[in-house]
C-alpha positions as CSV (number, residue, x, y, z in Angstrom):
1,M,-60.7,120.1,-92.6
2,R,-58.8,122.1,-90.0
3,T,-60.0,121.2,-86.5
4,L,-60.8,123.6,-83.8
5,L,-58.3,122.0,-81.4
6,G,-54.5,122.1,-81.8
7,D,-52.4,119.0,-81.2
8,S,-50.9,120.5,-78.0
9,V,-54.3,121.0,-76.4
10,V,-55.4,117.4,-77.2
11,E,-52.0,116.1,-75.9
12,S,-52.5,118.0,-72.6
13,L,-55.7,116.3,-72.0
14,S,-53.9,112.9,-71.7
15,I,-51.8,114.1,-68.8
16,L,-53.4,112.7,-65.7
17,A,-51.8,112.0,-62.4
18,M,-52.0,108.3,-61.4
19,N,-53.6,109.0,-58.0
20,S,-56.0,111.7,-59.1
21,P,-59.7,111.2,-59.2
22,T,-61.3,110.8,-62.6
23,I,-63.5,113.7,-63.8
24,D,-66.1,114.3,-66.4
25,I,-67.1,117.9,-67.4
26,L,-70.7,118.0,-68.6
27,V,-71.8,120.9,-70.8
28,P,-75.5,121.1,-71.8
29,V,-75.9,123.2,-74.9
30,W,-78.8,124.9,-76.6
31,N,-77.8,127.2,-79.5
32,D,-75.6,130.3,-79.0
33,P,-72.6,128.7,-80.8
34,F,-70.1,131.6,-80.2
35,E,-70.6,131.7,-76.4
36,T,-70.6,127.9,-76.3
37,R,-67.4,127.7,-78.4
38,A,-65.6,130.1,-76.0
39,C,-66.8,128.1,-73.0
40,L,-65.5,124.8,-74.4
41,A,-62.2,126.4,-75.4
42,A,-61.7,127.7,-71.9
43,I,-62.6,124.3,-70.4
44,L,-60.0,122.5,-72.6
45,A,-57.3,125.1,-71.8
46,H,-57.8,124.8,-68.0
47,S,-59.0,121.2,-67.4
48,S,-56.2,118.8,-68.1
49,G,-57.0,115.2,-67.7
50,A,-60.8,115.6,-67.7
51,R,-63.2,114.0,-70.2
52,L,-65.7,116.4,-71.8
53,I,-69.3,115.4,-72.2
54,I,-71.3,117.6,-74.5
55,V,-75.1,117.3,-74.6
56,D,-76.7,119.0,-77.6
57,N,-80.2,119.8,-76.4
58,G,-82.0,120.3,-79.7
59,S,-79.7,123.1,-81.0
60,S,-79.8,124.7,-84.5
61,R,-77.8,123.1,-87.3
62,E,-75.1,125.8,-87.0
63,T,-74.5,124.9,-83.3
64,E,-74.8,121.2,-84.0
65,L,-72.0,121.3,-86.7
66,M,-69.7,123.3,-84.4
67,L,-70.3,120.7,-81.6
68,E,-69.7,117.8,-83.9
69,E,-66.4,119.2,-85.0
70,F,-65.3,120.0,-81.5
71,S,-66.2,116.5,-80.2
72,E,-64.5,114.7,-83.1
73,S,-61.3,116.5,-82.2
74,L,-61.4,115.2,-78.7
75,G,-61.2,111.5,-79.5
76,D,-61.4,109.4,-76.3
77,H,-61.4,112.5,-74.2
78,G,-64.8,113.6,-75.3
79,L,-68.4,112.3,-75.7
80,F,-71.1,113.9,-77.8
81,I,-74.8,113.3,-77.0
82,K,-77.5,114.6,-79.3
83,S,-81.2,115.2,-78.5
84,E,-83.3,115.9,-81.5
85,R,-85.4,118.4,-79.6
86,N,-85.0,120.6,-76.5
87,V,-86.0,118.3,-73.6
88,G,-85.4,120.9,-71.0
89,L,-82.2,121.7,-69.0
90,I,-82.7,119.2,-66.3
91,A,-83.5,116.3,-68.6
92,A,-80.4,117.2,-70.8
93,I,-78.2,117.2,-67.7
94,N,-79.6,113.9,-66.6
95,M,-78.8,112.5,-70.1
96,G,-75.2,113.5,-69.6
97,L,-75.0,112.2,-66.0
98,A,-76.3,108.8,-67.2
99,R,-73.2,108.5,-69.4
100,S,-70.7,109.7,-66.8
101,D,-68.8,107.1,-64.8
102,S,-65.9,109.1,-63.4
103,D,-65.4,109.8,-59.7
104,Y,-66.8,113.3,-60.2
105,T,-69.0,115.1,-62.8
106,V,-68.8,118.8,-63.1
107,I,-71.7,120.6,-64.8
108,V,-70.6,123.8,-66.6
109,R,-73.2,125.8,-68.6
110,P,-72.0,127.7,-71.7
111,H,-72.4,131.2,-70.2
112,V,-69.6,130.4,-67.6
113,T,-66.0,131.0,-68.4
114,V,-63.6,128.8,-66.4
115,Q,-60.1,129.8,-65.4
116,A,-56.7,128.3,-64.4
117,G,-57.0,126.1,-61.3
118,W,-60.8,126.1,-61.3
119,L,-61.2,122.3,-61.5
120,E,-58.5,121.6,-58.9
121,A,-60.2,124.0,-56.5
122,L,-63.6,122.3,-56.8
123,V,-62.2,118.8,-56.5
124,K,-60.0,119.8,-53.5
125,A,-63.1,121.3,-51.8
126,A,-65.0,118.0,-52.4
127,E,-62.0,115.8,-51.2
128,T,-61.4,118.0,-48.1
129,S,-65.0,118.3,-47.0
130,G,-66.4,114.9,-48.2
131,A,-69.2,116.9,-49.8
132,G,-71.5,115.4,-52.4
133,L,-72.1,118.7,-54.2
134,V,-69.7,121.7,-54.5
135,S,-70.4,125.0,-56.1
136,P,-68.1,128.0,-56.7
137,L,-68.9,131.6,-56.3
138,F,-69.6,133.7,-59.4
139,R,-68.9,137.2,-60.7
140,G,-70.8,139.2,-63.3
141,E,-73.8,141.6,-63.4
142,Q,-76.2,138.8,-64.1
143,A,-74.4,136.0,-62.3
144,P,-76.3,133.7,-59.9
145,V,-76.8,135.2,-56.4
146,M,-74.8,133.2,-53.9
147,P,-74.5,133.6,-50.1
148,D,-71.9,136.0,-48.7
149,L,-69.0,134.2,-47.1
150,A,-66.6,135.6,-44.5
151,S,-63.1,136.2,-45.8
152,S,-61.7,133.6,-43.4
153,C,-64.1,130.8,-44.6
154,K,-62.5,128.7,-47.4
155,I,-65.2,125.9,-47.6
156,V,-68.6,126.4,-46.2
157,E,-71.7,124.2,-46.3
158,S,-74.7,125.7,-48.0
159,C,-78.2,124.9,-49.3
160,T,-77.7,127.4,-52.1
161,V,-75.8,126.2,-55.2
162,S,-76.1,126.9,-58.9
163,L,-76.3,124.7,-62.1
164,A,-74.1,127.3,-63.8
165,T,-71.2,125.3,-62.4
166,L,-71.7,122.4,-60.0
167,L,-69.6,119.4,-59.0
168,L,-71.4,116.1,-58.2
169,R,-69.8,113.1,-56.5
170,T,-70.6,109.9,-58.4
171,E,-70.8,107.8,-55.3
172,M,-73.5,110.1,-54.0
173,R,-75.5,109.9,-57.3
174,S,-75.5,106.1,-57.0
175,V,-77.3,106.5,-53.7
176,A,-79.5,109.6,-54.2
177,G,-80.2,109.5,-57.9
178,V,-80.3,112.4,-60.3
179,F,-82.3,115.6,-60.6
180,D,-86.1,115.6,-60.6
181,E,-87.2,116.5,-64.2
182,N,-90.7,117.4,-63.0
183,L,-89.4,120.4,-61.1
184,D,-88.2,123.7,-62.4
185,G,-84.7,124.0,-63.9
186,D,-83.3,126.2,-61.2
187,E,-84.3,127.1,-57.6
188,W,-86.7,124.4,-56.5
189,C,-85.1,121.5,-58.4
190,L,-81.8,122.3,-56.7
191,K,-83.4,122.8,-53.3
192,E,-85.0,119.4,-53.6
193,Y,-81.8,117.7,-54.7
194,V,-79.8,119.3,-51.9
195,R,-82.4,118.2,-49.4
196,R,-82.5,114.7,-50.9
197,I,-78.8,114.1,-50.7
198,A,-78.8,115.5,-47.2
199,A,-81.3,112.9,-46.2
200,K,-78.7,110.3,-47.5
201,G,-76.0,111.9,-45.4
202,Y,-74.2,114.0,-48.1
203,H,-73.4,117.6,-47.6
204,T,-73.4,120.6,-50.0
205,C,-70.5,123.1,-50.0
206,I,-69.3,126.3,-51.6
207,A,-65.7,126.7,-52.5
208,G,-65.2,130.2,-51.2
209,R,-61.9,130.9,-52.8
210,L,-63.1,130.2,-56.4
211,R,-65.1,132.8,-58.3
212,L,-66.0,132.2,-62.0
213,A,-67.0,134.7,-64.6
214,C,-70.7,134.2,-65.5
215,A,-73.1,135.9,-67.9
216,A,-76.9,135.6,-68.0
217,G,-78.1,132.0,-68.7
218,Q,-80.5,131.2,-71.5
219,Q,-84.2,130.8,-70.7
220,F,-86.3,128.2,-72.5
221,G,-90.1,128.6,-72.7
222,S,-92.4,131.5,-72.0
223,A,-92.2,133.6,-68.9
224,Q,-95.7,132.5,-67.9
225,R,-94.8,128.9,-68.3
226,R,-91.6,129.3,-66.2
227,K,-93.6,131.1,-63.5
228,E,-96.2,128.3,-63.3
229,M,-93.4,125.7,-63.2
230,K,-91.8,127.5,-60.3
231,Q,-95.0,127.7,-58.3
232,N,-95.8,124.0,-58.9
233,S,-92.2,123.1,-58.0
234,R,-92.4,125.1,-54.7
235,S,-95.6,123.3,-53.8
236,A,-94.1,119.9,-54.5
237,Y,-91.0,120.7,-52.5
238,I,-93.0,121.9,-49.4
239,S,-95.3,118.9,-49.7
240,K,-92.3,116.6,-49.5
241,W,-89.8,118.4,-47.2
242,G,-91.9,121.0,-45.3
243,I,-91.4,124.8,-45.0
244,A,-88.0,126.2,-44.3
245,R,-88.1,128.3,-41.1
246,H,-86.0,131.2,-39.8
247,Y,-85.0,130.8,-36.1
248,C,-83.4,133.5,-34.0
249,V,-81.6,132.0,-31.0
250,Y,-80.5,134.0,-27.9
251,F,-78.6,132.1,-25.2
252,G,-78.3,134.9,-22.6
253,A,-75.4,137.0,-21.5
254,E,-74.0,134.8,-18.8
255,V,-74.1,131.4,-20.6
256,D,-70.8,129.7,-21.4
257,V,-71.2,128.4,-25.0
258,A,-67.9,126.5,-25.1
259,S,-69.7,123.3,-24.1
260,F,-72.5,123.8,-26.7
261,G,-71.0,121.4,-29.3
262,D,-74.0,119.2,-29.3
263,T,-76.4,122.2,-29.7
264,V,-74.3,123.6,-32.5
265,A,-74.3,120.2,-34.2
266,A,-78.1,120.1,-34.0
267,I,-78.3,123.6,-35.4
268,L,-76.0,122.6,-38.3
269,D,-78.3,119.6,-38.9
270,G,-81.2,122.1,-39.1
271,A,-79.3,124.3,-41.6
272,R,-78.8,121.3,-43.8
273,Q,-82.6,120.8,-43.8
274,G,-82.9,124.3,-45.3
275,H,-83.7,126.3,-42.2
276,H,-82.0,129.6,-41.4
277,F,-80.5,130.4,-38.0
278,T,-79.5,133.8,-36.6
279,L,-77.6,133.5,-33.3
280,L,-77.4,136.6,-31.1
281,L,-74.1,136.3,-29.2
282,H,-72.5,138.5,-26.6
283,R,-68.8,139.3,-27.1
284,R,-67.3,136.3,-25.3
285,Q,-69.7,133.9,-26.9
286,Y,-68.9,135.3,-30.3
287,A,-65.2,134.9,-29.7
288,V,-65.8,131.3,-28.7
289,F,-67.7,130.6,-31.8
290,R,-64.9,131.9,-34.0
291,K,-62.3,130.1,-32.0
292,M,-64.2,126.8,-32.4
293,G,-64.6,127.4,-36.2
294,W,-68.4,127.6,-35.8
295,N,-68.6,130.8,-37.8
296,C,-67.8,128.9,-41.0
297,L,-70.2,125.9,-40.7
298,H,-73.1,126.8,-43.0
299,T,-74.4,129.8,-44.9
300,G,-77.7,129.1,-43.1
301,I,-76.2,130.0,-39.8
302,A,-75.5,133.7,-39.2
303,L,-73.7,135.1,-36.1
304,H,-74.7,138.6,-34.8
305,Q,-72.5,140.0,-32.1
306,V,-74.3,142.1,-29.5
307,S,-72.7,145.4,-28.7
308,L,-70.7,145.6,-25.5
309,L,-72.1,149.1,-24.9
310,F,-75.8,149.2,-24.1
311,P,-76.3,145.4,-25.0
312,L,-80.0,145.3,-24.2
313,R,-80.7,148.3,-26.5
314,D,-78.6,146.7,-29.2
315,L,-80.4,143.4,-28.8
316,L,-83.8,145.0,-29.2
317,R,-82.7,146.9,-32.2
318,K,-81.4,143.8,-33.9
319,I,-84.5,141.8,-33.1
320,V,-86.8,144.5,-34.6
321,A,-84.6,144.6,-37.8
322,L,-84.7,140.8,-38.1
323,R,-88.5,140.6,-37.6
324,S,-89.0,143.4,-40.1
325,A,-86.9,141.4,-42.7
326,S,-88.5,138.1,-41.8
327,P,-92.0,138.5,-40.3
328,D,-92.3,134.7,-39.7
329,L,-89.2,134.7,-37.5
330,L,-89.3,132.2,-34.6
331,A,-87.6,133.3,-31.4
332,V,-85.8,130.6,-29.4
333,R,-84.6,130.7,-25.8
334,G,-81.2,129.1,-25.9
335,C,-81.3,128.2,-22.2
336,S,-84.2,127.4,-20.0
337,E,-83.5,130.3,-17.6
338,T,-83.0,132.8,-20.4
339,Q,-85.7,135.3,-21.3
340,F,-85.9,136.5,-25.0
341,P,-85.8,140.3,-24.9
342,G,-89.0,141.8,-26.3
343,I,-90.7,138.6,-27.2
344,D,-93.0,136.6,-24.9
345,S,-93.8,133.8,-27.4
346,A,-90.3,132.5,-27.8
347,I,-90.0,128.7,-28.0
348,S,-87.6,126.7,-25.9
349,L,-84.4,125.2,-27.3
350,D,-85.7,121.7,-26.6
351,E,-88.7,122.4,-28.9
352,L,-86.4,123.6,-31.7
353,L,-84.1,120.5,-31.3
354,S,-87.1,118.2,-31.3
355,S,-88.3,119.6,-34.6
356,I,-84.8,119.2,-36.1
357,R,-84.4,115.7,-35.0
358,A,-87.7,114.7,-36.6
359,R,-86.0,115.2,-40.0
360,T,-82.4,114.7,-39.1
361,T,-79.7,114.5,-41.8
362,T,-77.1,113.0,-39.5
363,I,-76.0,109.6,-40.9
364,S,-73.5,107.7,-38.8
365,N,-71.6,106.3,-41.8
366,H,-71.3,109.6,-43.7
367,P,-67.6,110.3,-44.7
368,Q,-67.6,113.7,-43.0
369,E,-68.1,114.2,-39.2
370,V,-70.8,116.7,-38.1
371,L,-68.3,118.8,-36.3
372,S,-64.6,118.5,-36.4
């Protein structure tokens, strides 16, 4: 029988630099043999040196036969795992993770098409940042919605990632464990995992220079069942980790923020906990933040520059827009002598920092410093 892989492709998989980290690529499959076959072919063409772990999550016989033939051609560079029934996406991924012993495992779902340099970009982002999780950006009409990154930001921390493609550090998994199979297979399962690894001192990043083509992912189960699962998962997350807040911080026009490294580090800690921060900065303050690199810390930290012309009017307009988009917005006075324009109920910076410290993610032995 003619195999799906040519000898040259198999041979290229054996080329591995001596000092490179070992990598497993985990593909959870449920039916759709044509899309899956295209995904696997792209992985093999652009992932030299990696081992491929295929998890057949109760697929049809047609898909099963294709996967068996593909896996047989891989030899020692592949591993085929078969589940007799669909156990759910998260459980299937965990089955693959249990068999992965490389330095990194990269989950790739079959509706994603990888490209030249994709794997190197993810690993480089993990090695550079020390992150435990790294996700790329995606393109396509039905691709996962990811945070917008500034063009100057190459690697940015984020609480938003996607199982469409996701790198996991094995060292982190040995400490934090795997995904919670009792949660939904998307939003809240990922939120919980990101929060759990943060509690162990590991960060989550987006590789801003990598964007992969992505179609719509398959959905298993009824829409009603998925809705109930999502609601239950949200309740479970909040019960364990609390509600994510949106804070708007205003330091005042005359404050020199260059010495605010500790405050920014605390805000970054809060962003890692899932909170969102909007910082209203005057022109000089905004310039300092960019100079210090504080504009690329985390997608949960947004910088808004106040207009030099009629600053008070612009501040009030920005605050009205923010409160309209986020009714539960909490205003924060960045300095004790600062008044928050238009809001009398603003909390103090000390109150904010106290709530962040109560659930801090700062671990002294973490491989990456809080602020460089």
